[in-house]
N, C-alpha and C positions, 0 to 999 in steps of 0.2 A: 687572367686576371683582370682584363677589362671588364668583364661581366661581374665582377665583385661588389661594385658600388650599387649597380641597378638592383642586384638580388638583395642586398642588406637594405636598400631604401623599399623595395616591395615587402619586404618582411616587417619592417617598420610599419608601413601604413597599415598591413593587416592586424599587427598587434594592437595600433591605435585604435582601429574600429572595432576592436574586441577587448576592451579594456578588462583587467583582472580587478573584481571586486573584493571587498575587505575579508570575505569569507574563503577567497581562494577560488571561487567560480568565475568564468567569463560571462559577460554580459550576454552572449549569444546562448550559452547555456540554458538561461532562462527561457527561451522559446523553442527548447528542442522537446521531443517526445523521448520517451524511454521504453527501450526494447528489451523484454525480459525473455530469454531462450530458456526453457526448461526441458526436462527430458520427455515430456508429453507435448510439447509443440510451445509456439512462440506467441505471445502476448504484448501489446502495445499500450502503455499508460500515458496518459495526459496529465500532468499535475497542475493544481490550481493556483491561480496567482492571488486567490483570496485567503490563502494559508501561505504566506512566504516563509517563514519558520521551517513548517514542516517540508515545503517544496525546496528549500535551498539545502536542507539537512540531507535528505533523499538523493538529490543531486550529487552533493559534495561524497555521499557514500558511494553512489554508483562509480564516481570517476575515480576513487580508491579501489575499485574491484571488490568492495568489501561484500557483496553479495554472491559473487561468483561461487560455486560449488555448494551453496548452502541448502538446507533441505526445507520444503514445508512438512512441517514439523506438527503441524495440528492441523486436522481436516476433518470437517463435519459436515455432511451432506445435507443440502438445503439451508444451509448457514453459511460458512464460510472456509477459506484456505489461509494458513498462517505461515508465516516464516520470518526469517530475520535474526535467528539465533546463530551466532558464529560458532558456537560449540556443536551444532550441527555438523559441520562440514567433515569431519572425521570421526563422528559418533558411532560406535556399533548399537547393534539392533535393540539391545537391551537397555541403552542408556535413556534416561527421563529426560527430555528437552523442554526449552521454553524459559528458562532463566537467564540466557546470555544477552549480552548486549556491549554498546561500546562504553558504559559507565557513566553515563549521562541521560538527561530526559529533555525533553522538549516542551515547553508550557503550551497549554491547551489553546487551541484557535477554532472554537466553536464559531459557526456561520449559519445564520437563519436558512439560508437560500441552499446549503450543502447539506444533503441527508444519505441516509442509507440504503439508495436504491442498489438492485443488481449492478455488479460490475465496478464499485467504487471502492478505491482503496484507501484504507485507514489506519491509524496508528493504534497498535496494542498498547496497554499500560496495565500496571498493578491495581489492585483494587481501592476502593473510595476509603475503607478502614486504615490503608496505611498511605494514601494518597488522594486526600481531599481535594486538593486542586486539579486533579484528574490529569496531571502531567503525562505526556506520551513517552513511550520507551523510544530511547535514541536509534533503534533500528528495526525493531519489530513491528511488522505490518500485518493486517489481513485483507483479502479482496472478497468484496461480499457476493455471495449466491444468492440465499435467501429463499423466499418462497413467495408465489403470488396470494395476496388476501381478498377476502370479501370484506363488506362494508362491517358486518358483524364481528370478523375477526378483528380488525382496525379498532372496531370501539372498544373490544375487549383488552386490547393492546393499550388504549389510552387509560382505561379504568384502572387495571390491575399492574402494568408495567409502567408506565409514565405518570402514575399517581393522579391522573384528572387531567394532564396538561393534552390539550389537542393538537392534532398534527392539521398544517394546512391542506385545503383542500386539493391544491394541486400535487401535494406530496401523496395523499391518500389515491390519487387518480393514477399516478405512477405505480403505488404498491400493489394496485389492484389490475395492473397490465404486466409490467416487467417483472414485479416483486422485489424484494428486499427484506431488511432487519429493522423494521420500524422502532423497536424498544431500544435500540442503541441510540436513536437521534439525540444529540446535544449532552451525549455522556463520553463519546471518542472521537477523535477529530478525523474529520475525512478531509483528504487532500488531493483527490485526484479521482481518474475513472478510466476503465479500459476503452481504448478507441477501435479495438478489433480484437477478435477471438476470444469472444465469450465461450465458445464451444471448447476451448482449451480449458477455461475455469470450470466448466461443467464436469469435463473428463476428470481433472484433479479431484473435484468434491466427490465424485462417484466411486474413488477407489476403495478398496477395503482398508479398515483398519484394526487396531488394536482396542477400540472403544474408550469409554472414560476412563477405566481403570487402567488403561495403558497410554494414557494423556493424548488420546484420539490420534497417536501416530500411524502413518500409513504402514500396512505390513511390508509393503516393497516400497522402497525410497523413491521419493519424488524430487528430483533436485533441480536446483535454479542454476543451470550450465554456466550462464554468462548474462550479465546486464550491461548495457550501454546506452549512449546518447544518440539520437539519430535524427536527422532533418524531419520536422514536423511536415507532413503532407497536407 
């Protein structure tokens, strides 16, 4: 009984130093990385403070274990790997996936300095015809693999995909070295990036799939086993 008061006081101090925010997160959560354990290896993601709506939403879902057991339901080599559909958790091999979510969207957060280089995580969304505000899915995301471009290739992207909008020189330099998907810039919200294990990304992107007619679903399920917040190194 003599230890009760000191223990309660210690617990109060810990909680006071890590206050709960209005969205249910703790202040320290905002400074943690995300460890994503998949059936093909583990990736570590660092979320961007420049996109707080997407950062906080993703952190909230991670703490709710929303992504545990979800599949990478859409995989396109040299483009991206996509997950976040809760209907994929127990889906049979014939089910078309990609329409599930938490029932809300997140407002777009486009930032000129954040772009679709290899390894970034971005929010999936419905098309412009039904979503002119380009609001993001509440849970579905993709991780960019992309490809390496030449100057001529980037010029073509600017002319035909970006309708004349020029890519910054520093972005072009990255697309010519590590690669990415420049035609998606400023159309989909990028909200973080891998800080380790791009080889896992490459391995997942290379799995055989059913092709476009089958929704680009892998022939063999690639599953997110669990996702958790970890101390930032």
